[in-house]
C-alpha positions in Angstrom: 82.0 186.8 62.6 78.3 187.5 63.3 75.9 185.8 61.0 73.1 188.0 59.8 70.1 186.0 58.8 69.1 186.2 55.1 65.5 187.2 54.2 64.8 183.5 53.6 66.2 182.5 56.9 64.1 185.1 58.7 60.9 183.9 56.9 61.7 180.2 57.7 62.2 181.1 61.4 58.9 183.0 61.5 57.1 180.1 59.9 58.5 177.7 62.4 57.4 180.0 65.3 53.9 180.2 63.8 53.7 176.4 63.5 54.8 176.1 67.2 51.9 178.4 68.2 49.5 176.3 66.1 48.9 179.1 63.5 48.7 176.9 60.4 47.2 179.6 58.2 49.9 182.1 59.1 52.6 179.5 58.8 51.4 178.5 55.4 51.5 182.1 54.1 55.0 182.8 55.5 56.5 179.5 54.4 55.1 179.9 50.9 57.2 183.1 50.8 60.2 181.3 52.2 59.9 178.7 49.5 60.6 181.4 47.0 64.0 182.0 48.5 66.5 179.5 47.1 68.7 179.3 50.2 65.8 178.0 52.3 63.6 176.6 49.5 63.9 172.9 50.4 63.6 173.5 54.2 60.5 175.5 53.7 59.1 172.9 51.3 59.8 170.2 53.9 57.8 172.0 56.6 54.9 172.7 54.3 54.8 169.0 53.2 55.3 167.6 56.7 52.5 169.6 58.1 50.2 169.3 55.1 49.8 173.0 54.9 47.8 174.9 52.2 50.0 175.1 49.2 51.7 171.7 49.6 52.5 169.8 46.5 51.1 166.7 48.1 47.6 168.3 48.0 48.0 169.1 44.3 49.6 165.8 43.1 48.2 163.3 45.5 51.6 161.7 46.3 54.5 162.0 48.8 56.5 165.0 47.7 59.2 164.8 50.3 62.6 165.5 48.7 65.9 164.5 50.2 68.5 167.2 50.8 71.0 164.9 49.2 69.2 164.5 46.0 71.6 165.4 43.2 68.8 165.7 40.6 67.0 168.2 42.7 70.2 170.2 43.2 70.6 170.2 39.4 67.3 171.9 39.0 68.0 174.2 41.9 71.2 175.4 40.3 70.0 175.6 36.7 69.5 179.1 35.4 66.5 178.0 33.3 64.6 176.6 36.3 62.3 179.3 37.7 60.5 176.9 40.0 62.9 174.0 40.9 60.3 172.2 43.1 57.7 172.2 40.3 60.2 171.3 37.7 61.7 168.4 39.7 58.3 166.9 40.5 56.9 167.4 37.0 60.0 165.8 35.6 59.2 162.5 37.4 55.6 162.6 36.3 56.7 163.2 32.7 59.0 160.1 33.0 56.0 158.0 34.2 54.0 159.1 31.2 56.8 158.4 28.8 57.4 154.9 30.3 53.7 154.0 30.1 53.5 155.1 26.5 56.6 153.0 25.7 55.2 149.9 27.3 51.9 150.3 25.5 53.9 150.0 22.3 54.9 146.4 23.2 51.5 145.5 24.7 52.7 145.1 28.2 51.1 147.9 30.2 52.8 149.1 33.4 49.7 148.7 35.5 49.8 144.9 34.7 53.4 144.5 36.0 53.6 142.5 39.2 57.2 143.2 40.1 59.1 146.3 38.9 62.7 147.1 39.6 63.8 150.7 39.2 67.5 150.4 39.0 69.9 153.4 39.6 66.8 154.9 41.3 68.5 157.8 43.1 66.5 159.6 45.7 63.0 158.9 44.2 62.5 161.6 41.5 60.6 158.9 39.6 59.9 156.4 42.4 57.2 158.5 44.0 55.2 158.6 40.7 55.8 154.9 40.1 54.3 154.1 43.5 51.2 156.2 42.8 50.7 154.3 39.5 51.1 150.7 40.7 51.5 150.7 44.5 54.5 150.4 46.7 54.1 146.6 47.1 55.1 146.1 43.5 58.1 148.4 43.5 61.7 147.6 44.3 64.5 150.2 44.0 68.2 149.8 43.9 71.1 152.3 43.8 74.8 152.3 44.5 74.2 155.1 47.1 73.0 153.4 50.3 71.4 156.5 51.7 69.3 157.0 48.6 67.9 153.4 48.9 67.2 154.0 52.6 65.4 157.3 51.8 63.2 155.6 49.2 62.3 152.7 51.6 61.5 155.1 54.5 59.6 157.6 52.4 57.8 155.6 49.8 57.5 152.2 51.6 59.1 150.4 48.7 61.5 147.5 48.9 65.1 148.3 48.2 68.6 147.0 48.2 72.1 148.4 47.6 73.7 148.1 44.2 77.5 147.9 43.7 80.2 149.6 41.7 81.1 146.3 40.0 78.2 144.9 38.0 79.0 141.2 38.8 78.8 141.9 42.5 75.1 142.9 42.4 72.8 140.2 43.9 69.3 140.2 42.7 66.7 139.3 45.4 64.4 137.9 42.7 63.6 138.2 39.0 61.4 141.0 37.8 58.7 141.5 35.2 60.1 144.9 34.4 63.6 146.2 35.0 63.6 150.0 34.3 67.0 151.6 34.0 66.7 155.3 33.2 69.8 157.3 32.4 72.4 154.8 33.6 73.8 153.7 30.3 74.1 157.4 29.4 76.7 157.6 32.1 78.8 154.4 31.9 82.3 154.1 30.6 83.1 151.5 27.9 84.7 149.1 30.5 81.4 148.5 32.2 78.8 149.3 29.6 78.2 145.7 28.3 78.9 144.2 31.7 76.0 146.2 33.2 73.8 145.2 30.3 74.5 141.5 31.0 74.0 141.8 34.7 70.7 143.7 34.4 69.5 141.3 31.7 70.0 138.5 34.3 67.5 140.2 36.6 64.6 140.0 34.1 62.1 137.2 34.6 61.1 134.9 31.6 58.8 136.9 29.4 59.7 140.1 31.2 61.2 143.4 29.9 64.3 145.4 30.3 63.9 149.1 29.5 66.9 151.4 29.3 67.9 154.7 27.9 70.9 156.1 26.1 72.3 159.4 24.8 72.0 158.9 21.1 72.5 160.9 17.9 70.4 163.9 18.9 72.1 164.2 22.3 75.5 163.9 20.7 74.8 166.6 18.1 73.2 168.9 20.7 76.4 168.7 22.9 78.7 168.8 19.8 80.2 165.4 20.7 82.2 163.4 18.1 81.8 159.6 18.6 84.7 157.3 17.9 84.8 154.7 15.2 82.8 152.3 17.4 80.1 154.9 18.0 81.1 155.7 21.6 82.2 158.8 23.6 82.7 159.1 27.4 83.6 162.1 29.5 84.3 161.8 33.3 81.8 164.4 34.3 78.1 164.2 35.5 75.6 165.9 37.9 76.3 163.2 40.5 78.5 164.1 43.5 78.2 160.7 45.1 79.8 158.5 42.5 83.4 158.7 41.1 83.4 160.4 37.7 85.5 157.7 36.0 82.8 155.2 37.0 79.8 157.4 36.3 80.4 160.2 33.8 78.6 161.1 30.6 78.4 158.6 27.7 77.1 159.0 24.2 76.4 156.0 21.9 75.4 155.5 18.3 72.4 153.3 17.5 74.7 150.8 15.9 76.8 150.6 19.0 73.8 149.8 21.2 72.4 147.3 18.8 75.7 145.5 18.6 76.0 145.2 22.4 72.4 144.0 22.7 73.1 141.4 20.0 76.2 140.2 21.8 74.8 140.1 25.3 71.1 139.4 25.0 70.6 138.3 21.4 69.4 140.6 18.6 65.9 139.0 18.8 65.4 140.4 22.3 65.1 144.0 21.1 61.4 144.5 20.5 61.2 148.3 20.3 63.5 151.2 19.8 62.2 154.8 20.3 64.7 157.6 19.4 64.7 160.6 21.7 61.8 159.2 23.8 62.7 160.2 27.3 62.8 164.0 27.9 63.0 164.5 24.1 66.7 163.8 24.7 67.4 160.1 25.4 66.8 157.1 23.2 64.6 154.3 24.7 65.3 150.6 24.2 62.8 147.8 25.1 64.2 144.2 25.4 62.0 141.2 26.0 63.3 137.9 27.5 62.0 134.7 26.0 59.2 133.1 28.1 60.8 129.6 27.8 
């Protein structure tokens, strides 16, 4: 069957031809139009960013705006009916996360910019990493994810350090201890069988005097999704936006405040919890800040 190019494909091809002829102005205009077509949006974006054309997000935001074709979070925005501009929404979401993390750390008098070694765990393909690098520099950032290709993308694109995680918490080997271990939206996806085990393993990566910051789906998120928690304050469904991890291992979890506090007390000690901020991240997920004793 003969393939007839879509309007987006035609624009993308024209933009590539203009680039080959050295017509950067013409290419920028055509590729900007191609970027409005969802079937070629990411390909057009990649060309605009790679060639630093007028209209690139790099010029607006002052950071590397390269997006992996395998990025599940970007695909979530791309497929969401409410997202009129998936590129802008995706990049702005990472910037918002940075602002929310910085505000959270100010509450406990340990500013992000003072952190020497930061681990972003369950980092994905860099939705947040690119903004963290702009804030504190690539040399202070380490990423880790269970998807090897995501770690490789972050290392190659953002010049950060990175290492592969594992499906089994106890199999993760930390290269060092970190001043800050930031775990955004992992505990909001874990089943009961690994929830406390991941907490224990991540706590072991925190340096003396350092912080563990994590987020959970709490009461507001449960009410919004009409989820009924069990008698322990827990709910898990084997479904998420990720296509790279088994749903039974990485689904969608909701927890009560009492459930999380109990697990923190059991694993880290109740005194480790120094700040709790309901619906702090994305006005949807609760934030928890734990500090390890300096001695």
